[in-house]
C-alpha positions as CSV (number, residue, x, y, z in Angstrom):
1,M,1.5,15.9,-0.5
2,A,-2.3,14.9,-1.3
3,Y,-3.7,12.1,0.9
4,D,-6.8,11.8,3.2
5,E,-5.3,11.7,6.8
6,R,-8.2,9.6,8.0
7,L,-7.0,6.8,5.6
8,A,-3.5,7.0,6.8
9,Q,-4.9,6.5,10.3
10,V,-6.7,3.6,9.2
11,L,-3.3,1.9,8.1
12,R,-1.5,3.3,11.5
13,D,-4.3,1.4,13.6
14,A,-4.1,-1.7,11.3
15,L,-0.3,-1.8,11.4
16,H,0.3,-0.3,15.2
17,R,1.2,-3.7,16.8
18,R,3.5,-4.8,14.0
19,K,7.5,-4.3,14.6
20,G,9.4,-2.3,12.3
21,V,6.9,-0.3,10.7
22,S,7.8,3.5,9.9
23,E,6.1,6.1,7.9
24,Q,7.7,8.1,4.9
25,R,6.1,10.6,2.7
26,M,6.8,9.8,-1.0
27,M,5.3,9.0,-4.2
28,G,2.9,12.0,-3.7
29,G,1.4,10.3,-0.4
30,L,2.3,8.6,2.7
31,C,3.9,5.2,2.5
32,F,4.1,2.4,5.3
33,L,7.3,0.7,5.3
34,V,8.3,-2.6,7.1
35,H,11.9,-2.7,8.0
36,G,12.7,-0.1,5.3
37,N,10.7,-1.9,2.5
38,M,7.5,-0.2,1.3
39,L,4.4,-2.3,2.2
40,C,1.3,0.2,1.5
41,G,0.5,3.6,1.4
42,V,-2.3,6.4,0.7
43,D,-2.7,8.9,-1.9
44,R,-5.1,10.8,-4.0
45,S,-5.6,10.1,-7.8
46,K,-5.5,13.0,-10.4
47,N,-9.1,13.0,-10.4
48,G,-9.5,13.5,-6.7
49,A,-10.3,9.9,-5.6
50,D,-8.8,8.5,-2.2
51,R,-7.1,5.3,-2.6
52,F,-4.7,2.9,-1.0
53,M,-1.4,1.3,-2.4
54,F,-0.4,-2.2,-1.7
55,R,3.0,-3.9,-2.6
56,V,2.0,-7.5,-3.1
57,G,4.9,-8.9,-5.5
58,K,4.7,-9.8,-9.0
59,D,3.7,-13.4,-8.2
60,N,0.5,-11.9,-6.5
61,E,-0.1,-9.2,-8.9
62,A,-2.7,-11.0,-11.1
63,L,-4.6,-12.1,-8.1
64,A,-4.5,-8.6,-6.5
65,L,-5.7,-7.1,-9.8
66,S,-8.7,-9.6,-10.2
67,K,-10.2,-8.1,-6.8
68,S,-12.7,-5.3,-6.7
69,G,-11.4,-1.8,-6.8
70,A,-7.9,-2.7,-7.6
71,S,-5.9,-1.4,-10.6
72,I,-2.4,-1.1,-11.9
73,V,0.0,1.3,-10.5
74,D,1.6,3.6,-13.1
75,M,3.7,6.5,-11.9
76,G,4.6,9.1,-14.9
77,G,3.9,6.4,-17.5
78,K,5.9,3.8,-15.8
79,R,4.2,0.8,-14.2
80,L,5.3,-0.5,-11.2
81,G,5.2,-4.2,-11.1
82,G,4.0,-5.9,-8.0
83,F,1.9,-2.8,-6.8
84,V,-1.7,-2.1,-6.9
85,F,-3.8,0.7,-6.2
86,V,-7.1,-0.1,-4.6
87,E,-10.1,2.3,-4.0
88,A,-10.6,3.4,-0.6
89,K,-14.4,1.9,-0.6
90,A,-12.9,-1.4,-1.7
91,C,-10.8,-1.7,1.7
92,E,-13.8,-0.9,4.1
93,G,-14.1,-3.6,7.0
94,A,-12.3,-6.7,6.7
95,A,-11.2,-6.1,3.2
96,L,-8.3,-4.2,4.5
97,S,-6.9,-6.9,6.6
98,E,-7.5,-9.2,3.5
99,W,-5.1,-6.6,1.5
100,L,-2.6,-6.5,4.2
101,A,-2.6,-10.3,4.4
102,L,-1.7,-10.3,0.7
103,A,1.0,-7.7,0.9
104,L,2.9,-8.6,4.4
105,P,4.2,-11.9,3.5
106,Y,5.7,-10.6,0.4
107,V,7.3,-7.4,2.1
108,G,8.3,-9.6,5.2
109,G,10.3,-11.8,2.9
110,L,12.5,-8.8,1.6
111,P,15.9,-8.3,3.1
112,K,15.9,-5.6,6.1
113,K,17.2,-2.4,4.6
114,P,19.8,-0.6,7.0
115,K,18.9,2.3,8.9
116,R,20.3,5.7,7.3
């Protein structure tokens, strides 16, 4: 699993007061879930660039992709609608809060998944 632990800690710090948050290694990186639904994560691209991933929902995808540093999530040739990769540098400072503010309402509106 390739990801920058420093970036993972940035997400932990940003989400530490939110209820229902858990972590799970998946999709080649580390993902953060809210009540069992994937919210965001960190990984490293094939070219070695560290990046975040946010689940913004299909309705917010065009807006998200218009932002600096954002790109389509493609896993093994399959596009994941409603998800965007964001370069780590594009999430510095207040930008991380803005990305979470875009993703949290969508994920928060999903039904809670039962614990396994």
